[in-house]
C-alpha positions as CSV (number, residue, x, y, z in Angstrom):
1,M,-0.3,0.0,-0.1
2,P,1.6,3.3,-1.1
3,L,2.1,6.1,1.5
4,L,0.6,9.7,0.3
5,S,4.4,10.5,-0.5
6,Q,4.8,8.0,-3.0
7,A,1.9,9.3,-4.8
8,P,2.3,10.0,-8.5
9,S,3.0,13.5,-9.0
10,H,1.4,13.3,-12.8
11,P,-2.1,12.8,-13.3
12,T,-3.1,9.4,-14.8
13,S,-4.6,9.1,-18.1
14,S,-7.7,7.7,-16.5
15,S,-8.0,11.1,-14.5
16,T,-7.3,12.9,-17.1
17,L,-10.3,11.4,-19.1
18,R,-12.7,11.7,-16.1
19,T,-11.8,15.3,-16.0
20,L,-12.7,16.0,-19.7
21,I,-16.1,13.8,-19.1
22,R,-17.0,15.7,-16.3
23,G,-16.3,19.0,-18.1
24,F,-18.5,17.5,-21.0
25,L,-21.1,16.9,-19.1
26,I,-21.2,19.7,-17.3
27,A,-21.1,21.6,-20.6
28,L,-24.2,19.5,-22.0
29,L,-26.0,20.4,-18.8
30,L,-25.7,24.3,-18.9
31,I,-26.7,24.2,-22.6
32,G,-29.9,21.9,-22.1
33,A,-31.0,24.5,-19.1
34,N,-30.3,27.1,-21.1
35,I,-32.6,25.6,-24.0
36,A,-35.2,24.6,-21.4
37,A,-35.0,28.5,-20.4
38,M,-35.7,29.9,-24.0
39,F,-38.3,27.3,-24.4
40,V,-40.2,28.7,-21.0
41,W,-39.5,32.1,-21.7
42,R,-41.3,31.9,-25.1
43,M,-44.2,30.3,-23.7
44,Y,-44.6,32.8,-21.1
45,D,-43.4,35.7,-23.3
46,P,-45.0,34.9,-27.1
47,T,-44.3,37.6,-30.0
48,P,-47.6,39.3,-30.2
49,R,-49.9,38.1,-33.0
50,L,-51.0,41.1,-35.8
51,V,-54.7,40.6,-36.6
52,T,-57.2,43.2,-38.4
53,V,-60.7,44.7,-37.6
54,D,-63.0,46.3,-40.1
55,L,-63.5,49.3,-38.0
56,G,-65.4,51.1,-40.9
57,G,-67.6,48.1,-41.4
58,I,-68.7,47.7,-38.0
59,M,-69.2,51.5,-37.7
60,Q,-71.1,51.7,-41.0
61,T,-73.3,48.6,-39.4
62,F,-74.1,50.6,-36.1
63,I,-74.5,53.6,-37.5
64,A,-77.2,52.2,-40.4
65,K,-78.8,50.2,-37.3
66,T,-79.1,53.6,-35.6
67,A,-80.4,55.4,-38.5
68,E,-83.4,53.4,-38.6
69,S,-84.4,53.6,-35.0
70,D,-86.9,56.7,-33.7
71,L,-84.6,58.5,-32.1
72,S,-83.8,62.0,-32.3
73,D,-80.3,63.2,-33.9
74,E,-79.0,63.8,-30.4
75,D,-79.9,60.5,-29.0
76,K,-78.3,59.1,-32.1
77,R,-75.5,61.1,-31.8
78,A,-74.7,59.8,-28.2
79,R,-75.5,56.4,-28.9
80,T,-72.5,56.7,-31.7
81,E,-70.3,58.3,-29.2
82,T,-71.0,55.8,-26.9
83,F,-70.8,52.8,-29.1
84,A,-67.4,54.2,-30.4
85,R,-65.9,54.1,-26.8
86,E,-67.2,50.6,-26.0
87,L,-65.5,49.7,-29.2
88,D,-62.4,50.9,-28.4
89,L,-62.3,49.6,-24.8
90,A,-63.5,46.2,-26.2
91,L,-60.2,46.4,-28.8
92,Q,-58.0,47.3,-26.1
93,G,-58.8,44.8,-23.6
94,L,-58.6,42.2,-26.2
95,A,-55.2,42.9,-27.5
96,A,-54.3,42.8,-24.1
97,R,-55.8,39.5,-23.0
98,Q,-54.6,37.9,-26.6
99,H,-51.2,39.1,-26.8
100,M,-52.4,40.8,-30.3
101,I,-51.5,44.0,-32.2
102,I,-54.9,45.0,-33.7
103,L,-54.9,47.1,-36.6
104,P,-57.3,48.3,-39.3
105,A,-58.1,45.9,-42.2
106,P,-57.5,48.7,-45.1
107,A,-53.8,49.0,-43.4
108,V,-52.5,45.3,-44.0
109,I,-52.3,43.9,-47.7
110,A,-52.3,40.2,-46.5
111,G,-50.9,37.9,-43.7
112,A,-53.3,39.0,-41.0
113,Q,-56.0,37.4,-39.7
114,D,-59.4,39.1,-39.4
115,I,-61.1,39.2,-36.2
116,T,-64.2,41.6,-37.2
117,E,-66.5,38.6,-36.8
118,A,-65.6,38.1,-33.2
119,V,-65.6,41.3,-32.5
120,E,-69.2,42.4,-33.3
121,K,-70.1,39.1,-31.7
122,G,-68.6,40.5,-28.5
123,L,-70.2,44.0,-29.0
124,K,-73.8,42.6,-29.2
125,P,-75.9,43.5,-26.3
């Protein structure tokens, strides 16, 4: 049984190999943790979706229905202003909840989902 003073002063090839394997495994573990962190980050902070809404069409439909009613001009104007405020608040809330950027439909040529019908359904009393 060798004494500590008689231990070899240079590392053996097996200890060097173990050190390299440990280093490789630690690097692999760090890379895996980094990839997992990126996936979690993307899951909780997704890129906002671009969607469109035909605001002109929604307003025209509301104004046409309001024009057919027996309300006075002042009441029609007040209802239209209230509807415009409600529409704005609904779109802001939808954008925040669904992590969307909402653009007017005429501003987008192609490639964005149109959510006009869903917005109209949400505004029905």
